PyMOL Python script that loads the backbone (N, CA, C, O; Angstrom):
from pymol import cmd

cmd.read_pdbstr("""\
ATOM      1  N   UNK A   1     -30.664  -7.316   2.390  1.00  0.00           N
ATOM      2  CA  UNK A   1     -29.472  -6.750   2.996  1.00  0.00           C
ATOM      3  C   UNK A   1     -29.253  -7.403   4.356  1.00  0.00           C
ATOM      4  O   UNK A   1     -30.214  -7.673   5.075  1.00  0.00           O
ATOM      5  N   UNK A   2     -28.015  -7.655   4.709  1.00  0.00           N
ATOM      6  CA  UNK A   2     -27.728  -8.335   5.967  1.00  0.00           C
ATOM      7  C   UNK A   2     -27.706  -7.337   7.117  1.00  0.00           C
ATOM      8  O   UNK A   2     -27.382  -6.164   6.932  1.00  0.00           O
ATOM      9  N   UNK A   3     -28.048  -7.809   8.284  1.00  0.00           N
ATOM     10  CA  UNK A   3     -28.111  -6.933   9.461  1.00  0.00           C
ATOM     11  C   UNK A   3     -26.739  -6.348   9.767  1.00  0.00           C
ATOM     12  O   UNK A   3     -26.631  -5.205  10.212  1.00  0.00           O
ATOM     13  N   UNK A   4     -25.686  -7.134   9.529  1.00  0.00           N
ATOM     14  CA  UNK A   4     -24.331  -6.686   9.825  1.00  0.00           C
ATOM     15  C   UNK A   4     -23.887  -5.524   8.969  1.00  0.00           C
ATOM     16  O   UNK A   4     -23.002  -4.762   9.361  1.00  0.00           O
ATOM     17  N   UNK A   5     -24.487  -5.380   7.811  1.00  0.00           N
ATOM     18  CA  UNK A   5     -24.036  -4.363   6.862  1.00  0.00           C
ATOM     19  C   UNK A   5     -24.185  -2.946   7.404  1.00  0.00           C
ATOM     20  O   UNK A   5     -23.390  -2.067   7.071  1.00  0.00           O
ATOM     21  N   UNK A   6     -25.197  -2.720   8.236  1.00  0.00           N
ATOM     22  CA  UNK A   6     -25.360  -1.353   8.706  1.00  0.00           C
ATOM     23  C   UNK A   6     -25.035  -1.178  10.185  1.00  0.00           C
ATOM     24  O   UNK A   6     -25.453  -0.203  10.808  1.00  0.00           O
ATOM     25  N   UNK A   7     -24.292  -2.122  10.739  1.00  0.00           N
ATOM     26  CA  UNK A   7     -23.827  -1.952  12.112  1.00  0.00           C
ATOM     27  C   UNK A   7     -22.633  -1.006  12.103  1.00  0.00           C
ATOM     28  O   UNK A   7     -21.844  -1.007  11.158  1.00  0.00           O
ATOM     29  N   UNK A   8     -22.500  -0.199  13.153  1.00  0.00           N
ATOM     30  CA  UNK A   8     -21.314   0.649  13.258  1.00  0.00           C
ATOM     31  C   UNK A   8     -20.051  -0.209  13.389  1.00  0.00           C
ATOM     32  O   UNK A   8     -20.099  -1.325  13.905  1.00  0.00           O
ATOM     33  N   UNK A   9     -18.946   0.318  12.923  1.00  0.00           N
ATOM     34  CA  UNK A   9     -17.674  -0.392  13.037  1.00  0.00           C
ATOM     35  C   UNK A   9     -16.844   0.252  14.144  1.00  0.00           C
ATOM     36  O   UNK A   9     -16.531   1.441  14.095  1.00  0.00           O
ATOM     37  N   UNK A  10     -16.497  -0.558  15.140  1.00  0.00           N
ATOM     38  CA  UNK A  10     -15.620  -0.102  16.213  1.00  0.00           C
ATOM     39  C   UNK A  10     -14.233  -0.645  15.924  1.00  0.00           C
ATOM     40  O   UNK A  10     -14.029  -1.859  15.897  1.00  0.00           O
ATOM     41  N   UNK A  11     -13.288   0.241  15.709  1.00  0.00           N
ATOM     42  CA  UNK A  11     -11.925  -0.175  15.409  1.00  0.00           C
ATOM     43  C   UNK A  11     -11.088  -0.068  16.673  1.00  0.00           C
ATOM     44  O   UNK A  11     -11.060   0.971  17.332  1.00  0.00           O
ATOM     45  N   UNK A  12     -10.407  -1.159  16.997  1.00  0.00           N
ATOM     46  CA  UNK A  12      -9.521  -1.192  18.153  1.00  0.00           C
ATOM     47  C   UNK A  12      -8.086  -1.237  17.652  1.00  0.00           C
ATOM     48  O   UNK A  12      -7.684  -2.184  16.975  1.00  0.00           O
ATOM     49  N   UNK A  13      -7.319  -0.210  17.988  1.00  0.00           N
ATOM     50  CA  UNK A  13      -5.896  -0.191  17.658  1.00  0.00           C
ATOM     51  C   UNK A  13      -5.173  -0.839  18.832  1.00  0.00           C
ATOM     52  O   UNK A  13      -5.274  -0.378  19.969  1.00  0.00           O
ATOM     53  N   UNK A  14      -4.441  -1.918  18.540  1.00  0.00           N
ATOM     54  CA  UNK A  14      -3.883  -2.756  19.592  1.00  0.00           C
ATOM     55  C   UNK A  14      -2.520  -3.302  19.194  1.00  0.00           C
ATOM     56  O   UNK A  14      -2.064  -3.092  18.071  1.00  0.00           O
ATOM     57  N   UNK A  15      -1.878  -3.996  20.111  1.00  0.00           N
ATOM     58  CA  UNK A  15      -0.680  -4.779  19.809  1.00  0.00           C
ATOM     59  C   UNK A  15      -0.605  -5.891  20.838  1.00  0.00           C
ATOM     60  O   UNK A  15      -1.313  -5.863  21.845  1.00  0.00           O
ATOM     61  N   UNK A  16       0.244  -6.858  20.589  1.00  0.00           N
ATOM     62  CA  UNK A  16       0.377  -7.981  21.517  1.00  0.00           C
ATOM     63  C   UNK A  16       1.627  -7.797  22.351  1.00  0.00           C
ATOM     64  O   UNK A  16       2.648  -7.404  21.786  1.00  0.00           O
ATOM     65  N   UNK A  17       1.630  -8.048  23.633  1.00  0.00           N
ATOM     66  CA  UNK A  17       0.438  -8.221  24.448  1.00  0.00           C
ATOM     67  C   UNK A  17      -0.140  -6.862  24.807  1.00  0.00           C
ATOM     68  O   UNK A  17       0.561  -5.850  24.776  1.00  0.00           O
ATOM     69  N   UNK A  18      -1.411  -6.847  25.144  1.00  0.00           N
ATOM     70  CA  UNK A  18      -2.043  -5.592  25.555  1.00  0.00           C
ATOM     71  C   UNK A  18      -3.124  -5.897  26.579  1.00  0.00           C
ATOM     72  O   UNK A  18      -4.297  -6.025  26.228  1.00  0.00           O
ATOM     73  N   UNK A  19      -2.734  -6.013  27.847  1.00  0.00           N
ATOM     74  CA  UNK A  19      -3.710  -6.315  28.903  1.00  0.00           C
ATOM     75  C   UNK A  19      -4.843  -5.286  28.956  1.00  0.00           C
ATOM     76  O   UNK A  19      -5.991  -5.643  29.220  1.00  0.00           O
ATOM     77  N   UNK A  20      -4.526  -4.016  28.707  1.00  0.00           N
ATOM     78  CA  UNK A  20      -5.578  -2.988  28.713  1.00  0.00           C
ATOM     79  C   UNK A  20      -6.582  -3.214  27.592  1.00  0.00           C
ATOM     80  O   UNK A  20      -7.774  -2.954  27.752  1.00  0.00           O
ATOM     81  N   UNK A  21      -6.087  -3.703  26.450  1.00  0.00           N
ATOM     82  CA  UNK A  21      -6.987  -3.991  25.323  1.00  0.00           C
ATOM     83  C   UNK A  21      -7.922  -5.143  25.684  1.00  0.00           C
ATOM     84  O   UNK A  21      -9.114  -5.108  25.379  1.00  0.00           O
ATOM     85  N   UNK A  22      -7.362  -6.167  26.339  1.00  0.00           N
ATOM     86  CA  UNK A  22      -8.170  -7.315  26.748  1.00  0.00           C
ATOM     87  C   UNK A  22      -9.258  -6.865  27.725  1.00  0.00           C
ATOM     88  O   UNK A  22     -10.413  -7.283  27.643  1.00  0.00           O
ATOM     89  N   UNK A  23      -8.849  -6.008  28.641  1.00  0.00           N
ATOM     90  CA  UNK A  23      -9.778  -5.463  29.624  1.00  0.00           C
ATOM     91  C   UNK A  23     -10.887  -4.665  28.918  1.00  0.00           C
ATOM     92  O   UNK A  23     -12.067  -4.803  29.241  1.00  0.00           O
ATOM     93  N   UNK A  24     -10.490  -3.840  27.962  1.00  0.00           N
ATOM     94  CA  UNK A  24     -11.450  -3.010  27.222  1.00  0.00           C
ATOM     95  C   UNK A  24     -12.453  -3.887  26.476  1.00  0.00           C
ATOM     96  O   UNK A  24     -13.647  -3.588  26.453  1.00  0.00           O
ATOM     97  N   UNK A  25     -11.964  -4.972  25.866  1.00  0.00           N
ATOM     98  CA  UNK A  25     -12.866  -5.864  25.130  1.00  0.00           C
ATOM     99  C   UNK A  25     -13.874  -6.521  26.073  1.00  0.00           C
ATOM    100  O   UNK A  25     -15.028  -6.737  25.701  1.00  0.00           O
ATOM    101  N   UNK A  26     -13.439  -6.836  27.288  1.00  0.00           N
ATOM    102  CA  UNK A  26     -14.358  -7.414  28.275  1.00  0.00           C
ATOM    103  C   UNK A  26     -15.457  -6.420  28.644  1.00  0.00           C
ATOM    104  O   UNK A  26     -16.628  -6.784  28.753  1.00  0.00           O
ATOM    105  N   UNK A  27     -15.062  -5.160  28.834  1.00  0.00           N
ATOM    106  CA  UNK A  27     -16.027  -4.116  29.185  1.00  0.00           C
ATOM    107  C   UNK A  27     -17.057  -3.951  28.067  1.00  0.00           C
ATOM    108  O   UNK A  27     -18.230  -3.688  28.332  1.00  0.00           O
ATOM    109  N   UNK A  28     -16.615  -4.106  26.815  1.00  0.00           N
ATOM    110  CA  UNK A  28     -17.504  -3.912  25.664  1.00  0.00           C
ATOM    111  C   UNK A  28     -18.323  -5.156  25.307  1.00  0.00           C
ATOM    112  O   UNK A  28     -19.230  -5.091  24.477  1.00  0.00           O
ATOM    113  N   UNK A  29     -18.003  -6.269  25.931  1.00  0.00           N
ATOM    114  CA  UNK A  29     -18.657  -7.545  25.635  1.00  0.00           C
ATOM    115  C   UNK A  29     -20.192  -7.449  25.586  1.00  0.00           C
ATOM    116  O   UNK A  29     -20.787  -7.965  24.640  1.00  0.00           O
ATOM    117  N   UNK A  30     -20.864  -6.807  26.571  1.00  0.00           N
ATOM    118  CA  UNK A  30     -22.330  -6.759  26.532  1.00  0.00           C
ATOM    119  C   UNK A  30     -22.896  -6.018  25.310  1.00  0.00           C
ATOM    120  O   UNK A  30     -24.072  -6.174  24.984  1.00  0.00           O
ATOM    121  N   UNK A  31     -22.075  -5.225  24.646  1.00  0.00           N
ATOM    122  CA  UNK A  31     -22.536  -4.423  23.501  1.00  0.00           C
ATOM    123  C   UNK A  31     -22.207  -5.050  22.161  1.00  0.00           C
ATOM    124  O   UNK A  31     -22.592  -4.517  21.120  1.00  0.00           O
ATOM    125  N   UNK A  32     -21.500  -6.176  22.166  1.00  0.00           N
ATOM    126  CA  UNK A  32     -20.888  -6.652  20.930  1.00  0.00           C
ATOM    127  C   UNK A  32     -21.853  -6.975  19.792  1.00  0.00           C
ATOM    128  O   UNK A  32     -21.444  -7.031  18.633  1.00  0.00           O
ATOM    129  N   UNK A  33     -23.127  -7.188  20.111  1.00  0.00           N
ATOM    130  CA  UNK A  33     -24.099  -7.440  19.029  1.00  0.00           C
ATOM    131  C   UNK A  33     -24.464  -6.164  18.295  1.00  0.00           C
ATOM    132  O   UNK A  33     -25.077  -6.213  17.228  1.00  0.00           O
ATOM    133  N   UNK A  34     -24.088  -5.009  18.861  1.00  0.00           N
ATOM    134  CA  UNK A  34     -24.486  -3.724  18.272  1.00  0.00           C
ATOM    135  C   UNK A  34     -23.432  -3.112  17.362  1.00  0.00           C
ATOM    136  O   UNK A  34     -23.676  -2.081  16.735  1.00  0.00           O
ATOM    137  N   UNK A  35     -22.260  -3.740  17.285  1.00  0.00           N
ATOM    138  CA  UNK A  35     -21.212  -3.193  16.417  1.00  0.00           C
ATOM    139  C   UNK A  35     -20.337  -4.309  15.861  1.00  0.00           C
ATOM    140  O   UNK A  35     -20.387  -5.451  16.320  1.00  0.00           O
ATOM    141  N   UNK A  36     -19.546  -3.957  14.877  1.00  0.00           N
ATOM    142  CA  UNK A  36     -18.572  -4.883  14.313  1.00  0.00           C
ATOM    143  C   UNK A  36     -17.217  -4.454  14.859  1.00  0.00           C
ATOM    144  O   UNK A  36     -16.814  -3.304  14.686  1.00  0.00           O
ATOM    145  N   UNK A  37     -16.515  -5.365  15.513  1.00  0.00           N
ATOM    146  CA  UNK A  37     -15.197  -5.040  16.059  1.00  0.00           C
ATOM    147  C   UNK A  37     -14.130  -5.369  15.036  1.00  0.00           C
ATOM    148  O   UNK A  37     -14.044  -6.488  14.530  1.00  0.00           O
ATOM    149  N   UNK A  38     -13.327  -4.372  14.748  1.00  0.00           N
ATOM    150  CA  UNK A  38     -12.239  -4.535  13.794  1.00  0.00           C
ATOM    151  C   UNK A  38     -10.949  -4.220  14.560  1.00  0.00           C
ATOM    152  O   UNK A  38     -10.791  -3.114  15.077  1.00  0.00           O
ATOM    153  N   UNK A  39     -10.037  -5.181  14.632  1.00  0.00           N
ATOM    154  CA  UNK A  39      -8.795  -4.943  15.362  1.00  0.00           C
ATOM    155  C   UNK A  39      -7.667  -4.632  14.392  1.00  0.00           C
ATOM    156  O   UNK A  39      -7.498  -5.300  13.372  1.00  0.00           O
ATOM    157  N   UNK A  40      -6.901  -3.603  14.732  1.00  0.00           N
ATOM    158  CA  UNK A  40      -5.756  -3.214  13.919  1.00  0.00           C
ATOM    159  C   UNK A  40      -4.503  -3.371  14.779  1.00  0.00           C
ATOM    160  O   UNK A  40      -4.332  -2.678  15.782  1.00  0.00           O
ATOM    161  N   UNK A  41      -3.634  -4.289  14.370  1.00  0.00           N
ATOM    162  CA  UNK A  41      -2.372  -4.488  15.082  1.00  0.00           C
ATOM    163  C   UNK A  41      -1.382  -3.426  14.602  1.00  0.00           C
ATOM    164  O   UNK A  41      -0.903  -3.479  13.469  1.00  0.00           O
ATOM    165  N   UNK A  42      -1.084  -2.469  15.468  1.00  0.00           N
ATOM    166  CA  UNK A  42      -0.244  -1.336  15.054  1.00  0.00           C
ATOM    167  C   UNK A  42       1.224  -1.724  14.847  1.00  0.00           C
ATOM    168  O   UNK A  42       2.004  -0.921  14.336  1.00  0.00           O
ATOM    169  N   UNK A  43       1.611  -2.957  15.242  1.00  0.00           N
ATOM    170  CA  UNK A  43       3.011  -3.369  15.053  1.00  0.00           C
ATOM    171  C   UNK A  43       3.262  -3.947  13.660  1.00  0.00           C
ATOM    172  O   UNK A  43       4.411  -4.190  13.293  1.00  0.00           O
ATOM    173  N   UNK A  44       2.205  -4.169  12.887  1.00  0.00           N
ATOM    174  CA  UNK A  44       2.393  -4.684  11.525  1.00  0.00           C
ATOM    175  C   UNK A  44       2.960  -3.575  10.641  1.00  0.00           C
ATOM    176  O   UNK A  44       2.593  -2.410  10.793  1.00  0.00           O
ATOM    177  N   UNK A  45       3.852  -3.935   9.718  1.00  0.00           N
ATOM    178  CA  UNK A  45       4.493  -2.912   8.879  1.00  0.00           C
ATOM    179  C   UNK A  45       3.512  -2.008   8.137  1.00  0.00           C
ATOM    180  O   UNK A  45       3.767  -0.815   7.980  1.00  0.00           O
ATOM    181  N   UNK A  46       2.396  -2.566   7.681  1.00  0.00           N
ATOM    182  CA  UNK A  46       1.426  -1.756   6.922  1.00  0.00           C
ATOM    183  C   UNK A  46       0.665  -0.766   7.820  1.00  0.00           C
ATOM    184  O   UNK A  46      -0.039   0.115   7.327  1.00  0.00           O
ATOM    185  N   UNK A  47       0.816  -0.922   9.121  1.00  0.00           N
ATOM    186  CA  UNK A  47       0.125  -0.026  10.048  1.00  0.00           C
ATOM    187  C   UNK A  47       1.082   0.925  10.769  1.00  0.00           C
ATOM    188  O   UNK A  47       0.763   1.426  11.848  1.00  0.00           O
ATOM    189  N   UNK A  48       2.243   1.171  10.182  1.00  0.00           N
ATOM    190  CA  UNK A  48       3.259   1.976  10.861  1.00  0.00           C
ATOM    191  C   UNK A  48       2.798   3.400  11.159  1.00  0.00           C
ATOM    192  O   UNK A  48       3.235   3.998  12.142  1.00  0.00           O
ATOM    193  N   UNK A  49       1.921   3.946  10.321  1.00  0.00           N
ATOM    194  CA  UNK A  49       1.417   5.301  10.587  1.00  0.00           C
ATOM    195  C   UNK A  49       0.617   5.314  11.887  1.00  0.00           C
ATOM    196  O   UNK A  49       0.715   6.250  12.680  1.00  0.00           O
ATOM    197  N   UNK A  50      -0.183   4.251  12.095  1.00  0.00           N
ATOM    198  CA  UNK A  50      -0.951   4.147  13.342  1.00  0.00           C
ATOM    199  C   UNK A  50      -0.018   3.919  14.517  1.00  0.00           C
ATOM    200  O   UNK A  50      -0.248   4.430  15.613  1.00  0.00           O
ATOM    201  N   UNK A  51       1.042   3.145  14.282  1.00  0.00           N
ATOM    202  CA  UNK A  51       2.004   2.891  15.354  1.00  0.00           C
ATOM    203  C   UNK A  51       2.618   4.206  15.825  1.00  0.00           C
ATOM    204  O   UNK A  51       2.696   4.472  17.024  1.00  0.00           O
ATOM    205  N   UNK A  52       3.054   5.026  14.868  1.00  0.00           N
ATOM    206  CA  UNK A  52       3.659   6.319  15.214  1.00  0.00           C
ATOM    207  C   UNK A  52       2.680   7.186  15.997  1.00  0.00           C
ATOM    208  O   UNK A  52       3.067   7.905  16.918  1.00  0.00           O
ATOM    209  N   UNK A  53       1.415   7.106  15.619  1.00  0.00           N
ATOM    210  CA  UNK A  53       0.403   7.949  16.240  1.00  0.00           C
ATOM    211  C   UNK A  53      -0.014   7.456  17.626  1.00  0.00           C
ATOM    212  O   UNK A  53      -0.230   8.257  18.535  1.00  0.00           O
ATOM    213  N   UNK A  54      -0.126   6.128  17.783  1.00  0.00           N
ATOM    214  CA  UNK A  54      -0.757   5.578  18.979  1.00  0.00           C
ATOM    215  C   UNK A  54       0.126   4.679  19.854  1.00  0.00           C
ATOM    216  O   UNK A  54      -0.385   4.078  20.799  1.00  0.00           O
ATOM    217  N   UNK A  55       1.432   4.565  19.574  1.00  0.00           N
ATOM    218  CA  UNK A  55       2.230   3.577  20.299  1.00  0.00           C
ATOM    219  C   UNK A  55       2.191   3.733  21.820  1.00  0.00           C
ATOM    220  O   UNK A  55       2.363   2.745  22.534  1.00  0.00           O
ATOM    221  N   UNK A  56       1.972   4.936  22.329  1.00  0.00           N
ATOM    222  CA  UNK A  56       1.916   5.131  23.786  1.00  0.00           C
ATOM    223  C   UNK A  56       0.494   5.225  24.323  1.00  0.00           C
ATOM    224  O   UNK A  56       0.296   5.467  25.514  1.00  0.00           O
ATOM    225  N   UNK A  57      -0.492   5.038  23.459  1.00  0.00           N
ATOM    226  CA  UNK A  57      -1.871   5.298  23.854  1.00  0.00           C
ATOM    227  C   UNK A  57      -2.827   4.113  23.778  1.00  0.00           C
ATOM    228  O   UNK A  57      -3.986   4.242  24.174  1.00  0.00           O
ATOM    229  N   UNK A  58      -2.379   2.969  23.283  1.00  0.00           N
ATOM    230  CA  UNK A  58      -3.334   1.872  23.112  1.00  0.00           C
ATOM    231  C   UNK A  58      -3.877   1.400  24.459  1.00  0.00           C
ATOM    232  O   UNK A  58      -3.174   1.503  25.465  1.00  0.00           O
ATOM    233  N   UNK A  59      -5.091   0.893  24.507  1.00  0.00           N
ATOM    234  CA  UNK A  59      -5.987   0.775  23.355  1.00  0.00           C
ATOM    235  C   UNK A  59      -6.577   2.115  22.924  1.00  0.00           C
ATOM    236  O   UNK A  59      -6.862   2.995  23.737  1.00  0.00           O
ATOM    237  N   UNK A  60      -6.743   2.225  21.611  1.00  0.00           N
ATOM    238  CA  UNK A  60      -7.399   3.403  21.039  1.00  0.00           C
ATOM    239  C   UNK A  60      -8.592   2.887  20.244  1.00  0.00           C
ATOM    240  O   UNK A  60      -8.496   1.886  19.533  1.00  0.00           O
ATOM    241  N   UNK A  61      -9.716   3.583  20.375  1.00  0.00           N
ATOM    242  CA  UNK A  61     -10.927   3.178  19.657  1.00  0.00           C
ATOM    243  C   UNK A  61     -11.388   4.264  18.710  1.00  0.00           C
ATOM    244  O   UNK A  61     -11.406   5.448  19.048  1.00  0.00           O
ATOM    245  N   UNK A  62     -11.761   3.833  17.511  1.00  0.00           N
ATOM    246  CA  UNK A  62     -12.424   4.709  16.546  1.00  0.00           C
ATOM    247  C   UNK A  62     -13.802   4.110  16.312  1.00  0.00           C
ATOM    248  O   UNK A  62     -13.950   2.889  16.256  1.00  0.00           O
ATOM    249  N   UNK A  63     -14.805   4.960  16.175  1.00  0.00           N
ATOM    250  CA  UNK A  63     -16.142   4.484  15.827  1.00  0.00           C
ATOM    251  C   UNK A  63     -16.464   5.033  14.443  1.00  0.00           C
ATOM    252  O   UNK A  63     -16.514   6.245  14.234  1.00  0.00           O
ATOM    253  N   UNK A  64     -16.682   4.111  13.496  1.00  0.00           N
ATOM    254  CA  UNK A  64     -16.921   4.495  12.101  1.00  0.00           C
ATOM    255  C   UNK A  64     -15.844   5.450  11.588  1.00  0.00           C
ATOM    256  O   UNK A  64     -16.142   6.431  10.908  1.00  0.00           O
ATOM    257  N   UNK A  65     -14.591   5.151  11.924  1.00  0.00           N
ATOM    258  CA  UNK A  65     -13.482   5.930  11.383  1.00  0.00           C
ATOM    259  C   UNK A  65     -13.169   7.209  12.144  1.00  0.00           C
ATOM    260  O   UNK A  65     -12.218   7.912  11.799  1.00  0.00           O
ATOM    261  N   UNK A  66     -13.953   7.526  13.178  1.00  0.00           N
ATOM    262  CA  UNK A  66     -13.693   8.741  13.950  1.00  0.00           C
ATOM    263  C   UNK A  66     -13.152   8.382  15.322  1.00  0.00           C
ATOM    264  O   UNK A  66     -13.641   7.458  15.971  1.00  0.00           O
ATOM    265  N   UNK A  67     -12.143   9.116  15.756  1.00  0.00           N
ATOM    266  CA  UNK A  67     -11.566   8.868  17.073  1.00  0.00           C
ATOM    267  C   UNK A  67     -12.654   8.917  18.142  1.00  0.00           C
ATOM    268  O   UNK A  67     -13.487   9.823  18.150  1.00  0.00           O
ATOM    269  N   UNK A  68     -12.640   7.935  19.044  1.00  0.00           N
ATOM    270  CA  UNK A  68     -13.648   7.879  20.098  1.00  0.00           C
ATOM    271  C   UNK A  68     -13.032   8.008  21.490  1.00  0.00           C
ATOM    272  O   UNK A  68     -13.429   8.871  22.274  1.00  0.00           O
ATOM    273  N   UNK A  69     -12.052   7.140  21.794  1.00  0.00           N
ATOM    274  CA  UNK A  69     -11.472   7.153  23.150  1.00  0.00           C
ATOM    275  C   UNK A  69     -10.158   6.388  23.143  1.00  0.00           C
ATOM    276  O   UNK A  69      -9.856   5.648  22.207  1.00  0.00           O
ATOM    277  N   UNK A  70      -9.378   6.582  24.209  1.00  0.00           N
ATOM    278  CA  UNK A  70      -8.122   5.836  24.330  1.00  0.00           C
ATOM    279  C   UNK A  70      -7.854   5.482  25.788  1.00  0.00           C
ATOM    280  O   UNK A  70      -8.460   6.035  26.705  1.00  0.00           O
ATOM    281  N   UNK A  71      -6.923   4.540  25.976  1.00  0.00           N
ATOM    282  CA  UNK A  71      -6.481   4.034  27.283  1.00  0.00           C
ATOM    283  C   UNK A  71      -7.514   3.153  27.969  1.00  0.00           C
ATOM    284  O   UNK A  71      -7.250   1.980  28.233  1.00  0.00           O
ATOM    285  N   UNK A  72      -8.684   3.704  28.259  1.00  0.00           N
ATOM    286  CA  UNK A  72      -9.731   2.933  28.927  1.00  0.00           C
ATOM    287  C   UNK A  72     -11.059   3.192  28.222  1.00  0.00           C
ATOM    288  O   UNK A  72     -11.230   4.196  27.531  1.00  0.00           O
ATOM    289  N   UNK A  73     -11.992   2.266  28.411  1.00  0.00           N
ATOM    290  CA  UNK A  73     -13.319   2.459  27.839  1.00  0.00           C
ATOM    291  C   UNK A  73     -14.093   3.439  28.712  1.00  0.00           C
ATOM    292  O   UNK A  73     -14.285   3.216  29.907  1.00  0.00           O
ATOM    293  N   UNK A  74     -14.529   4.518  28.093  1.00  0.00           N
ATOM    294  CA  UNK A  74     -15.430   5.448  28.748  1.00  0.00           C
ATOM    295  C   UNK A  74     -16.830   5.001  28.327  1.00  0.00           C
ATOM    296  O   UNK A  74     -17.319   5.362  27.256  1.00  0.00           O
ATOM    297  N   UNK A  75     -17.465   4.205  29.199  1.00  0.00           N
ATOM    298  CA  UNK A  75     -18.695   3.529  28.798  1.00  0.00           C
ATOM    299  C   UNK A  75     -19.819   4.517  28.489  1.00  0.00           C
ATOM    300  O   UNK A  75     -20.634   4.272  27.600  1.00  0.00           O
ATOM    301  N   UNK A  76     -19.865   5.614  29.209  1.00  0.00           N
ATOM    302  CA  UNK A  76     -20.898   6.625  28.955  1.00  0.00           C
ATOM    303  C   UNK A  76     -20.722   7.240  27.571  1.00  0.00           C
ATOM    304  O   UNK A  76     -21.673   7.359  26.800  1.00  0.00           O
ATOM    305  N   UNK A  77     -19.490   7.625  27.277  1.00  0.00           N
ATOM    306  CA  UNK A  77     -19.179   8.209  25.971  1.00  0.00           C
ATOM    307  C   UNK A  77     -19.456   7.189  24.860  1.00  0.00           C
ATOM    308  O   UNK A  77     -20.021   7.521  23.818  1.00  0.00           O
ATOM    309  N   UNK A  78     -19.044   5.940  25.109  1.00  0.00           N
ATOM    310  CA  UNK A  78     -19.257   4.878  24.130  1.00  0.00           C
ATOM    311  C   UNK A  78     -20.743   4.689  23.839  1.00  0.00           C
ATOM    312  O   UNK A  78     -21.156   4.633  22.680  1.00  0.00           O
ATOM    313  N   UNK A  79     -21.544   4.589  24.909  1.00  0.00           N
ATOM    314  CA  UNK A  79     -22.991   4.401  24.727  1.00  0.00           C
ATOM    315  C   UNK A  79     -23.613   5.574  23.970  1.00  0.00           C
ATOM    316  O   UNK A  79     -24.413   5.381  23.055  1.00  0.00           O
ATOM    317  N   UNK A  80     -23.236   6.788  24.362  1.00  0.00           N
ATOM    318  CA  UNK A  80     -23.786   7.981  23.706  1.00  0.00           C
ATOM    319  C   UNK A  80     -23.475   7.989  22.217  1.00  0.00           C
ATOM    320  O   UNK A  80     -24.357   8.214  21.389  1.00  0.00           O
ATOM    321  N   UNK A  81     -22.214   7.742  21.884  1.00  0.00           N
ATOM    322  CA  UNK A  81     -21.795   7.781  20.483  1.00  0.00           C
ATOM    323  C   UNK A  81     -22.403   6.630  19.687  1.00  0.00           C
ATOM    324  O   UNK A  81     -22.803   6.807  18.537  1.00  0.00           O
ATOM    325  N   UNK A  82     -22.470   5.458  20.301  1.00  0.00           N
ATOM    326  CA  UNK A  82     -23.055   4.304  19.620  1.00  0.00           C
ATOM    327  C   UNK A  82     -24.533   4.566  19.316  1.00  0.00           C
ATOM    328  O   UNK A  82     -25.014   4.278  18.221  1.00  0.00           O
ATOM    329  N   UNK A  83     -25.240   5.115  20.299  1.00  0.00           N
ATOM    330  CA  UNK A  83     -26.655   5.427  20.119  1.00  0.00           C
ATOM    331  C   UNK A  83     -26.837   6.456  19.006  1.00  0.00           C
ATOM    332  O   UNK A  83     -27.736   6.334  18.175  1.00  0.00           O
ATOM    333  N   UNK A  84     -25.978   7.461  19.002  1.00  0.00           N
ATOM    334  CA  UNK A  84     -26.049   8.510  17.988  1.00  0.00           C
ATOM    335  C   UNK A  84     -25.872   7.923  16.577  1.00  0.00           C
ATOM    336  O   UNK A  84     -26.626   8.235  15.655  1.00  0.00           O
ATOM    337  N   UNK A  85     -24.868   7.078  16.445  1.00  0.00           N
ATOM    338  CA  UNK A  85     -24.594   6.449  15.143  1.00  0.00           C
ATOM    339  C   UNK A  85     -25.763   5.557  14.730  1.00  0.00           C
ATOM    340  O   UNK A  85     -26.153   5.537  13.563  1.00  0.00           O
ATOM    341  N   UNK A  86     -26.321   4.819  15.692  1.00  0.00           N
ATOM    342  CA  UNK A  86     -27.463   3.949  15.376  1.00  0.00           C
ATOM    343  C   UNK A  86     -28.667   4.768  14.919  1.00  0.00           C
ATOM    344  O   UNK A  86     -29.369   4.376  13.988  1.00  0.00           O
ATOM    345  N   UNK A  87     -28.903   5.886  15.561  1.00  0.00           N
ATOM    346  CA  UNK A  87     -30.041   6.748  15.192  1.00  0.00           C
ATOM    347  C   UNK A  87     -29.858   7.338  13.799  1.00  0.00           C
ATOM    348  O   UNK A  87     -30.820   7.462  13.041  1.00  0.00           O
ATOM    349  N   UNK A  88     -28.630   7.697  13.466  1.00  0.00           N
ATOM    350  CA  UNK A  88     -28.350   8.265  12.136  1.00  0.00           C
ATOM    351  C   UNK A  88     -28.645   7.265  11.035  1.00  0.00           C
ATOM    352  O   UNK A  88     -28.947   7.650   9.905  1.00  0.00           O
ATOM    353  N   UNK A  89     -28.558   5.983  11.359  1.00  0.00           N
ATOM    354  CA  UNK A  89     -28.720   4.953  10.345  1.00  0.00           C
ATOM    355  C   UNK A  89     -30.151   4.500  10.156  1.00  0.00           C
ATOM    356  O   UNK A  89     -30.437   3.727   9.241  1.00  0.00           O
ATOM    357  N   UNK A  90     -31.053   4.960  10.999  1.00  0.00           N
ATOM    358  CA  UNK A  90     -32.449   4.475  10.889  1.00  0.00           C
ATOM    359  C   UNK A  90     -33.197   5.168   9.766  1.00  0.00           C
ATOM    360  O   UNK A  90     -34.372   4.881   9.538  1.00  0.00           O
TER     361      UNK A  90
END
""", "prot")
cmd.dss("prot")
cmd.show_as("cartoon", "prot")
cmd.util.cbc("prot")
cmd.orient("prot")
């Protein structure tokens, strides 16, 4: 089994341009080996439900499909939740 298979998935709901999203990705850079980053462009037609939900709130992050945070990275919350998810998988 590959190591990537059991890494948590961090989903970033974003659109172009999104300076806050770029900033958030920089903040998360030191952690990037611990999760898989999946970006969802909310302006794409297939993502219109996310657009309706998050158009005023990006960046929005979900961890393993669960809402985690929006607007800015709350690094404490992120670390706590990431650690929790990692422990559940051991």
